[in-house]
C-alpha positions as a LaTeX table, in Angstrom:
\begin{tabular}{lrrr}
\hline
Residue & $x$ (\AA) & $y$ (\AA) & $z$ (\AA) \\
\hline
Met1 & 224.25 & 89.49 & 29.63 \\
Asp2 & 224.49 & 92.02 & 26.88 \\
Arg3 & 223.32 & 92.77 & 23.36 \\
Arg4 & 225.99 & 93.09 & 20.71 \\
Tyr5 & 227.15 & 92.45 & 17.17 \\
Ile6 & 229.60 & 89.77 & 16.10 \\
Val7 & 231.67 & 91.11 & 13.20 \\
Tyr8 & 233.30 & 88.48 & 10.99 \\
Pro9 & 236.60 & 88.85 & 9.11 \\
Asp10 & 234.73 & 89.32 & 5.79 \\
Gly11 & 232.95 & 92.39 & 7.24 \\
Lys12 & 229.56 & 90.71 & 7.64 \\
Asp13 & 227.95 & 90.68 & 11.06 \\
Asp14 & 225.25 & 89.10 & 13.20 \\
Glu15 & 223.19 & 90.92 & 15.81 \\
Ile16 & 223.08 & 88.92 & 19.02 \\
Asn17 & 220.05 & 89.69 & 21.23 \\
Ile18 & 221.44 & 87.88 & 24.28 \\
Tyr19 & 225.20 & 87.57 & 24.68 \\
Gly20 & 227.19 & 86.35 & 27.66 \\
Glu21 & 230.61 & 84.95 & 28.45 \\
Gly22 & 231.54 & 82.59 & 31.24 \\
Leu23 & 233.41 & 79.53 & 32.39 \\
Gln24 & 232.04 & 76.01 & 32.59 \\
Asn25 & 234.31 & 73.37 & 34.10 \\
Gly26 & 237.26 & 75.71 & 33.51 \\
Arg27 & 236.46 & 76.19 & 29.79 \\
Glu28 & 235.30 & 79.42 & 28.20 \\
Val29 & 231.71 & 79.26 & 26.96 \\
Tyr30 & 229.41 & 81.78 & 25.34 \\
Val31 & 225.69 & 82.22 & 25.85 \\
Ile32 & 224.08 & 83.17 & 22.55 \\
Gly33 & 220.39 & 83.91 & 22.65 \\
Glu34 & 217.41 & 85.17 & 20.74 \\
Ser35 & 214.16 & 86.67 & 21.97 \\
Lys36 & 210.86 & 86.26 & 20.13 \\
Ser37 & 207.35 & 87.02 & 21.32 \\
Gln38 & 206.01 & 83.99 & 19.42 \\
Leu39 & 208.55 & 81.36 & 18.39 \\
Gly40 & 208.14 & 79.67 & 15.02 \\
Lys41 & 209.96 & 76.87 & 13.19 \\
Lys42 & 211.62 & 79.38 & 10.85 \\
Asp43 & 212.96 & 81.24 & 13.89 \\
Val44 & 214.48 & 78.01 & 15.23 \\
Ser45 & 216.11 & 77.18 & 11.87 \\
Lys46 & 217.49 & 80.70 & 11.49 \\
Phe47 & 218.80 & 80.67 & 15.05 \\
Gln48 & 220.45 & 77.28 & 14.53 \\
Lys49 & 222.44 & 78.70 & 11.59 \\
Leu50 & 223.40 & 81.76 & 13.64 \\
Val51 & 224.66 & 79.57 & 16.49 \\
Arg52 & 226.82 & 77.56 & 14.06 \\
Arg53 & 228.35 & 80.72 & 12.56 \\
Val54 & 229.08 & 82.24 & 15.96 \\
Ser55 & 230.50 & 78.99 & 17.36 \\
Asp56 & 232.79 & 78.55 & 14.34 \\
His57 & 233.93 & 82.17 & 14.62 \\
Leu58 & 234.57 & 82.11 & 18.38 \\
Lys59 & 236.07 & 78.61 & 18.24 \\
Ser60 & 234.37 & 77.85 & 21.52 \\
Glu61 & 231.35 & 76.13 & 22.99 \\
Val62 & 228.09 & 78.04 & 22.66 \\
Cys63 & 225.10 & 77.61 & 24.98 \\
Pro64 & 222.06 & 78.55 & 22.88 \\
Val65 & 219.06 & 80.16 & 24.59 \\
Ile66 & 215.72 & 81.41 & 23.31 \\
Val67 & 213.35 & 83.55 & 25.37 \\
Thr68 & 209.78 & 83.56 & 24.11 \\
His69 & 206.33 & 84.30 & 25.41 \\
Ser70 & 204.59 & 81.66 & 23.32 \\
Ala71 & 205.52 & 78.57 & 21.32 \\
His72 & 203.19 & 75.98 & 19.84 \\
Pro73 & 203.95 & 72.42 & 21.04 \\
Ser74 & 204.90 & 71.43 & 17.47 \\
Val75 & 207.50 & 74.24 & 17.42 \\
Glu76 & 208.91 & 73.09 & 20.75 \\
Ala77 & 209.15 & 69.53 & 19.40 \\
Tyr78 & 210.87 & 70.83 & 16.25 \\
Ala79 & 213.36 & 72.80 & 18.37 \\
Gly80 & 214.07 & 69.77 & 20.55 \\
Glu81 & 214.68 & 67.54 & 17.52 \\
Asn82 & 216.86 & 70.03 & 15.65 \\
Met83 & 218.68 & 71.71 & 18.55 \\
Pro84 & 218.74 & 69.37 & 21.55 \\
Glu85 & 221.29 & 71.67 & 23.24 \\
Leu86 & 218.83 & 74.60 & 23.09 \\
Thr87 & 217.23 & 75.92 & 26.27 \\
Val88 & 213.87 & 77.67 & 25.82 \\
Tyr89 & 212.60 & 80.02 & 28.52 \\
Arg90 & 209.16 & 81.58 & 28.74 \\
Ser91 & 209.39 & 85.32 & 29.32 \\
Tyr92 & 206.88 & 85.12 & 32.15 \\
Glu93 & 209.09 & 82.56 & 33.94 \\
Leu94 & 212.00 & 84.95 & 34.27 \\
Lys95 & 212.43 & 86.66 & 37.61 \\
Glu96 & 213.68 & 90.23 & 38.08 \\
\hline
\end{tabular}
């Protein structure tokens, strides 16, 4: 995993907090992630747009991930409804 920028043909860019490349069932996939201490609905909406842009640019499947310390249950429900493919990890669940 790495942190990097995706630069688009028009010169605009997106900063990617969590970036990874891999293979899944023989197909190239990208892990695109965001880290927030406290996740909010606006963060989920913004991240959803970022994932769409990156996926369209890379022309590949993207596995979206958010790492957060805290998220209200209503925010988790919102994320699940709007991005069912999203995996949310609690920072304190991650092992070294």
